[in-house]
BATI-873784 format. One record per residue (C-alpha): x, z, y; residue in three letters. Coordinates in steps of 0.05 Angstrom, whole numbers, always signed. Layout:
- X,Z,Y,ALA
...
***
This chain:
- +2825,-955,+910,UNK
- +2865,-937,+848,UNK
- +2893,-994,+804,UNK
- +2845,-973,+748,UNK
- +2787,-973,+797,UNK
- +2805,-1043,+822,UNK
- +2808,-1070,+750,UNK
- +2742,-1038,+733,UNK
- +2711,-1068,+795,UNK
- +2734,-1138,+775,UNK
- +2714,-1125,+702,UNK
- +2643,-1104,+719,UNK
- +2636,-1162,+767,UNK
- +2652,-1210,+709,UNK
- +2600,-1176,+665,UNK
- +2546,-1200,+712,UNK
- +2557,-1271,+685,UNK
- +2594,-1262,+620,UNK
- +2591,-1314,+564,UNK
- +2626,-1299,+498,UNK
- +2690,-1339,+490,UNK
- +2681,-1403,+451,UNK
- +2606,-1409,+463,UNK
- +2592,-1477,+495,UNK
- +2528,-1479,+536,UNK
- +2541,-1542,+578,UNK
- +2509,-1589,+526,UNK
- +2448,-1544,+521,UNK
- +2442,-1541,+597,UNK
- +2447,-1617,+600,UNK
- +2389,-1623,+551,UNK
- +2342,-1588,+599,UNK
- +2379,-1601,+665,UNK
- +2317,-1631,+698,UNK
- +2277,-1568,+685,UNK
- +2327,-1515,+709,UNK
- +2326,-1480,+776,UNK
- +2388,-1482,+820,UNK
- +2431,-1424,+842,UNK
- +2409,-1433,+914,UNK
- +2336,-1422,+893,UNK
- +2356,-1360,+854,UNK
- +2395,-1332,+913,UNK
- +2334,-1342,+958,UNK
- +2289,-1306,+908,UNK
- +2337,-1248,+898,UNK
- +2348,-1237,+973,UNK
- +2409,-1214,+1013,UNK
- +2415,-1146,+979,UNK
- +2449,-1176,+918,UNK
- +2502,-1230,+918,UNK
- +2487,-1291,+874,UNK
- +2540,-1345,+879,UNK
- +2546,-1413,+846,UNK
- +2555,-1404,+770,UNK
- +2604,-1451,+738,UNK
- +2583,-1420,+672,UNK
- +2512,-1441,+652,UNK
- +2461,-1385,+657,UNK
- +2432,-1376,+587,UNK
- +2367,-1340,+607,UNK
- +2335,-1399,+645,UNK
- +2362,-1446,+592,UNK
- +2327,-1407,+537,UNK
- +2262,-1408,+576,UNK
- +2266,-1484,+586,UNK
- +2288,-1503,+516,UNK
- +2234,-1458,+484,UNK
- +2181,-1488,+529,UNK
- +2201,-1558,+511,UNK
- +2206,-1541,+437,UNK
- +2133,-1519,+439,UNK
- +2108,-1581,+476,UNK
- +2111,-1562,+550,UNK
- +2110,-1622,+597,UNK
- +2140,-1580,+654,UNK
- +2177,-1514,+659,UNK
- +2153,-1462,+708,UNK
- +2205,-1441,+761,UNK
- +2175,-1372,+769,UNK
- +2186,-1357,+695,UNK
- +2259,-1377,+699,UNK
- +2269,-1334,+762,UNK
- +2235,-1275,+728,UNK
- +2282,-1282,+668,UNK
- +2344,-1283,+711,UNK
- +2320,-1226,+755,UNK
- +2308,-1184,+693,UNK
- +2380,-1198,+671,UNK
- +2408,-1178,+739,UNK
- +2365,-1115,+741,UNK
- +2388,-1096,+671,UNK
- +2461,-1105,+690,UNK
- +2455,-1064,+754,UNK
- +2421,-1008,+716,UNK
- +2477,-1011,+664,UNK
- +2528,-1004,+719,UNK
- +2492,-944,+747,UNK
- +2494,-908,+680,UNK
- +2548,-855,+672,UNK
- +2564,-785,+696,UNK
- +2547,-762,+766,UNK
- +2605,-777,+812,UNK
- +2638,-820,+760,UNK
- +2679,-883,+772,UNK
- +2624,-928,+744,UNK
- +2575,-906,+797,UNK
- +2625,-916,+853,UNK
- +2638,-987,+827,UNK
- +2563,-1000,+823,UNK
- +2555,-982,+896,UNK
- +2610,-1031,+916,UNK
- +2580,-1086,+875,UNK
- +2512,-1080,+908,UNK
- +2538,-1073,+980,UNK
- +2536,-996,+984,UNK
- +2464,-992,+959,UNK
- +2449,-947,+900,UNK
- +2448,-985,+835,UNK
- +2381,-957,+813,UNK
- +2347,-977,+878,UNK
- +2374,-1048,+875,UNK
- +2355,-1053,+801,UNK
- +2284,-1031,+818,UNK
- +2282,-1082,+875,UNK
- +2300,-1138,+827,UNK
- +2249,-1113,+776,UNK
- +2193,-1113,+829,UNK
- +2211,-1184,+848,UNK
- +2207,-1205,+775,UNK
- +2138,-1173,+771,UNK
- +2115,-1210,+833,UNK
- +2139,-1277,+805,UNK
- +2107,-1264,+737,UNK
- +2039,-1255,+770,UNK
- +2042,-1327,+795,UNK
- +2067,-1356,+729,UNK
- +2027,-1377,+667,UNK
- +1980,-1328,+632,UNK
- +2017,-1282,+585,UNK
- +2082,-1280,+625,UNK
- +2066,-1216,+662,UNK
- +2047,-1180,+597,UNK
- +2112,-1203,+565,UNK
- +2152,-1177,+625,UNK
- +2118,-1108,+622,UNK
- +2135,-1103,+547,UNK
- +2207,-1121,+562,UNK
- +2213,-1069,+617,UNK
- +2189,-1016,+568,UNK
- +2244,-1038,+520,UNK
- +2296,-1034,+576,UNK
- +2274,-963,+590,UNK
- +2283,-944,+517,UNK
- +2353,-975,+517,UNK
- +2374,-937,+579,UNK
- +2346,-871,+552,UNK
- +2385,-882,+487,UNK
- +2449,-897,+526,UNK
- +2443,-832,+565,UNK
- +2434,-794,+499,UNK
- +2495,-827,+468,UNK
- +2544,-811,+525,UNK
- +2598,-768,+494,UNK
- +2573,-780,+422,UNK
- +2594,-827,+366,UNK
- +2537,-876,+354,UNK
- +2518,-902,+285,UNK
- +2498,-973,+265,UNK
- +2424,-954,+271,UNK
- +2437,-934,+343,UNK
- +2471,-1000,+357,UNK
- +2413,-1039,+327,UNK
- +2361,-1000,+367,UNK
- +2401,-1010,+431,UNK
- +2413,-1084,+419,UNK
- +2339,-1097,+405,UNK
- +2318,-1060,+468,UNK
- +2373,-1090,+511,UNK
- +2397,-1162,+502,UNK
- +2350,-1173,+444,UNK
- +2289,-1155,+487,UNK
- +2314,-1199,+545,UNK
- +2326,-1260,+501,UNK
- +2260,-1250,+464,UNK
- +2225,-1249,+532,UNK
- +2258,-1314,+552,UNK
- +2238,-1349,+488,UNK
- +2166,-1322,+486,UNK
- +2155,-1339,+559,UNK
- +2178,-1410,+543,UNK
- +2127,-1410,+487,UNK
- +2072,-1389,+535,UNK
- +2091,-1446,+581,UNK
- +2084,-1494,+522,UNK
- +2017,-1466,+500,UNK
- +2047,-1443,+433,UNK
- +2000,-1411,+382,UNK
- +2010,-1338,+361,UNK
- +2052,-1357,+300,UNK
- +2101,-1397,+342,UNK
- +2104,-1342,+395,UNK
- +2123,-1292,+341,UNK
- +2176,-1339,+314,UNK
- +2205,-1349,+384,UNK
- +2207,-1274,+394,UNK
- +2244,-1264,+328,UNK
- +2293,-1319,+346,UNK
- +2307,-1288,+414,UNK
- +2317,-1219,+385,UNK
- +2367,-1242,+332,UNK
- +2404,-1286,+383,UNK
- +2405,-1225,+429,UNK
- +2438,-1184,+375,UNK
- +2488,-1240,+365,UNK
- +2503,-1242,+439,UNK
- +2509,-1166,+441,UNK
- +2564,-1168,+388,UNK
- +2597,-1230,+415,UNK
- +2606,-1199,+484,UNK
- +2644,-1141,+454,UNK
- +2687,-1183,+407,UNK
- +2704,-1231,+463,UNK
- +2724,-1175,+510,UNK
- +2768,-1144,+456,UNK
- +2802,-1210,+439,UNK
- +2804,-1247,+506,UNK
- +2789,-1198,+562,UNK
- +2815,-1129,+581,UNK
- +2798,-1090,+518,UNK
- +2819,-1021,+544,UNK
- +2777,-1026,+606,UNK
- +2719,-1054,+566,UNK
- +2719,-995,+519,UNK
- +2724,-946,+578,UNK
- +2663,-978,+610,UNK
- +2622,-978,+545,UNK
- +2640,-906,+528,UNK
- +2624,-881,+598,UNK
- +2556,-915,+596,UNK
- +2539,-893,+525,UNK
- +2530,-965,+502,UNK
- +2542,-972,+427,UNK
- +2597,-1022,+409,UNK
- +2589,-1049,+338,UNK
- +2663,-1062,+325,UNK
- +2678,-989,+344,UNK
- +2623,-965,+297,UNK
- +2650,-1008,+240,UNK
- +2721,-984,+253,UNK
- +2699,-910,+254,UNK
- +2669,-920,+184,UNK
- +2740,-937,+160,UNK
- +2779,-888,+204,UNK
- +2748,-822,+225,UNK
- +2799,-816,+281,UNK
- +2765,-874,+318,UNK
- +2703,-831,+329,UNK
- +2744,-774,+357,UNK
- +2780,-821,+406,UNK
- +2715,-854,+427,UNK
- +2683,-787,+445,UNK
- +2747,-766,+483,UNK
- +2746,-832,+520,UNK
- +2676,-819,+546,UNK
- +2696,-751,+573,UNK
- +2764,-769,+601,UNK
- +2778,-844,+610,UNK
- +2851,-856,+595,UNK
- +2875,-929,+597,UNK
- +2933,-915,+549,UNK
- +2888,-881,+499,UNK
- +2837,-937,+507,UNK
- +2890,-990,+495,UNK
- +2911,-956,+430,UNK
- +2839,-949,+409,UNK
- +2824,-1023,+423,UNK
- +2881,-1044,+376,UNK
- +2852,-1002,+319,UNK
- +2782,-1028,+332,UNK
- +2807,-1100,+331,UNK
- +2842,-1087,+265,UNK
- +2787,-1046,+230,UNK
- +2721,-1065,+262,UNK
- +2720,-1137,+284,UNK
- +2718,-1167,+214,UNK
- +2658,-1126,+192,UNK
- +2622,-1142,+257,UNK
- +2632,-1216,+245,UNK
- +2597,-1209,+177,UNK
- +2537,-1179,+213,UNK
- +2538,-1237,+262,UNK
- +2532,-1287,+205,UNK
- +2471,-1249,+179,UNK
- +2438,-1248,+248,UNK
- +2453,-1322,+258,UNK
- +2420,-1340,+192,UNK
- +2358,-1299,+210,UNK
- +2353,-1331,+279,UNK
- +2356,-1401,+249,UNK
- +2306,-1383,+196,UNK
- +2255,-1362,+249,UNK
- +2256,-1432,+278,UNK
- +2222,-1461,+216,UNK
- +2154,-1446,+248,UNK
- +2168,-1493,+306,UNK
- +2155,-1568,+303,UNK
- +2216,-1611,+290,UNK
- +2248,-1636,+355,UNK
- +2315,-1643,+389,UNK
- +2300,-1578,+426,UNK
- +2290,-1539,+362,UNK
- +2355,-1571,+335,UNK
- +2391,-1548,+398,UNK
- +2366,-1476,+389,UNK
- +2390,-1479,+317,UNK
- +2459,-1502,+339,UNK
- +2463,-1446,+391,UNK
- +2451,-1392,+339,UNK
- +2504,-1422,+293,UNK
- +2554,-1433,+349,UNK
- +2552,-1362,+375,UNK
- +2570,-1336,+306,UNK
- +2624,-1389,+294,UNK
- +2656,-1378,+362,UNK
- +2673,-1306,+344,UNK
- +2697,-1324,+274,UNK
- +2748,-1376,+298,UNK
- +2817,-1347,+312,UNK
- +2832,-1337,+386,UNK
- +2866,-1397,+417,UNK
- +2902,-1410,+483,UNK
- +2896,-1474,+523,UNK
- +2943,-1513,+478,UNK
- +2907,-1491,+415,UNK
- +2959,-1441,+391,UNK
- +2936,-1371,+368,UNK
- +2942,-1314,+418,UNK
- +2957,-1241,+407,UNK
- +2910,-1184,+426,UNK
- +2940,-1181,+495,UNK
- +2928,-1255,+507,UNK
- +3000,-1279,+498,UNK
- +3007,-1343,+457,UNK
- +3044,-1339,+391,UNK
- +3066,-1394,+343,UNK
- +3028,-1406,+278,UNK
- +3090,-1387,+237,UNK
- +3096,-1321,+274,UNK
- +3022,-1307,+266,UNK
- +3030,-1315,+191,UNK
- +3091,-1270,+185,UNK
- +3051,-1207,+173,UNK
- +3009,-1235,+115,UNK
- +3070,-1267,+84,UNK
- +3109,-1202,+85,UNK
- +3050,-1164,+57,UNK
- +3047,-1212,-3,UNK
- +3121,-1204,-20,UNK
- +3112,-1136,-54,UNK
- +3057,-1158,-103,UNK
- +3095,-1222,-119,UNK
- +3159,-1184,-135,UNK
- +3120,-1133,-176,UNK
- +3093,-1189,-220,UNK
- +3162,-1217,-235,UNK
- +3179,-1161,-285,UNK
- +3118,-1171,-330,UNK
- +3129,-1246,-328,UNK
- +3200,-1238,-352,UNK
- +3179,-1188,-405,UNK
- +3129,-1237,-434,UNK
- +3181,-1292,-443,UNK
- +3211,-1259,-505,UNK
- +3145,-1253,-544,UNK
- +3126,-1325,-526,UNK
- +3192,-1351,-552,UNK
- +3186,-1308,-615,UNK
- +3117,-1337,-630,UNK
- +3143,-1408,-626,UNK
- +3184,-1400,-691,UNK
- +3126,-1381,-738,UNK
- +3083,-1435,-706,UNK
- +3134,-1489,-721,UNK
- +3147,-1461,-791,UNK
- +3073,-1471,-809,UNK
- +3074,-1545,-791,UNK
- +3106,-1563,-859,UNK
- +3055,-1528,-904,UNK
- +2998,-1557,-862,UNK
- +3024,-1628,-873,UNK
- +3036,-1613,-948,UNK
- +2962,-1592,-957,UNK
- +2935,-1657,-929,UNK
- +2951,-1695,-994,UNK
- +2914,-1648,-1043,UNK
- +2854,-1647,-997,UNK
- +2850,-1723,-995,UNK
- +2860,-1726,-1071,UNK
- +2800,-1680,-1083,UNK
- +2755,-1723,-1040,UNK
- +2756,-1780,-1091,UNK
- +2729,-1740,-1153,UNK
- +2677,-1710,-1107,UNK
- +2651,-1779,-1089,UNK
- +2655,-1801,-1163,UNK
- +2609,-1743,-1185,UNK
- +2553,-1763,-1138,UNK
- +2527,-1818,-1186,UNK
- +2520,-1773,-1249,UNK
- +2486,-1720,-1206,UNK
- +2434,-1770,-1182,UNK
- +2425,-1796,-1255,UNK
- +2408,-1726,-1281,UNK
- +2351,-1717,-1232,UNK
- +2304,-1762,-1274,UNK
- +2311,-1723,-1341,UNK
- +2303,-1657,-1304,UNK
- +2238,-1680,-1273,UNK
- +2215,-1708,-1342,UNK
- +2223,-1639,-1373,UNK
- +2178,-1606,-1321,UNK
- +2114,-1631,-1358,UNK
- +2130,-1601,-1427,UNK
- +2150,-1536,-1394,UNK
- +2083,-1532,-1359,UNK
- +2048,-1550,-1426,UNK
- +2083,-1493,-1463,UNK
- +2059,-1441,-1413,UNK
- +1990,-1437,-1445,UNK
- +2012,-1422,-1518,UNK
- +2062,-1371,-1492,UNK
- +2009,-1334,-1453,UNK
- +1963,-1338,-1515,UNK
- +2016,-1307,-1560,UNK
- +2029,-1250,-1510,UNK
- +1961,-1220,-1524,UNK
- +1970,-1208,-1601,UNK
***
């Protein structure tokens, strides 16, 4: 096996249970710990054809089923529904691994991961097991699963079309909704069926799951770029035709990113992928985080239809935490920032770039500031020269106020005679009008 092939094998293996960096699921798992199925039960359901080991990282799919069920009033959480959710996740991942060009490295890795069985066959086996379990679950679960499988098919068809092409944001949104968005919406809606939720709450749970799925879709890519092996991650995504939102955002700012992405799908080159990942981190991650904030707000807004409870509050925190985890700067174990290759750097060193960038504008402002000093000083003289005349005018103004007050009395005294003359004036109007005729 080549070094690149070995790294890809390990990278794809981690994708089977990948949680974005900074997302804490242990508290959420503890909230519904009594309802969750164990890894041993899942391994028994999956069977020997696919390895399922003990997961130190909490599995979010069964957690979503359980917390949604409790949020809608379920007194117990069905095991079959949780197994179906996790089987759908595993089937989706195996089908993702099998995507790519005939004879490509991805397909060879997929065969190794599933013990020399073809990825599509194992994925279909997992899907059939999910269908069998759904038949024995609550009413509505089987219908939800069939709808989700149709969405998965649309996502895989879109990925095949996008291999060797530069996707747009609309392509990413369509793929995210039919991929992780459809899976998370299934988990939440199934939980609603277990709780006997009315149609309005089922719709709200579906919207919540779809928006959280979009969040997760972006968070996976940002985490891989910042904390994983970004070059290998981009090679895998390009070979599978899976849209990566940070790449799309970067391509909108640099047309060369699109050219390199297409070339990467045709000829995976680790060096080229490494250079591309650096440009994507610089140009695309920030814009992707803004979209994450929007999706987080929409997910939390959807929860307004659910009754107030600690389970709804936990779902609200999850949507906010996924967005915040990817906004926080990367940190190593001691809390110091890390570089794009994972090496810790000091805070002072991390700020050197921005400080240097600000030096030019600051120095450019020094000239205008100095130039303004002369006019300011020149204006001070006339201002001080006017102080004397201002003070000199105060006396005449105050002297005029006295006569003004003294004239108020005579003015009031003249009002009476004026009003007394009004009567004779009115009396003279008649003779005047009479004389006007002759």
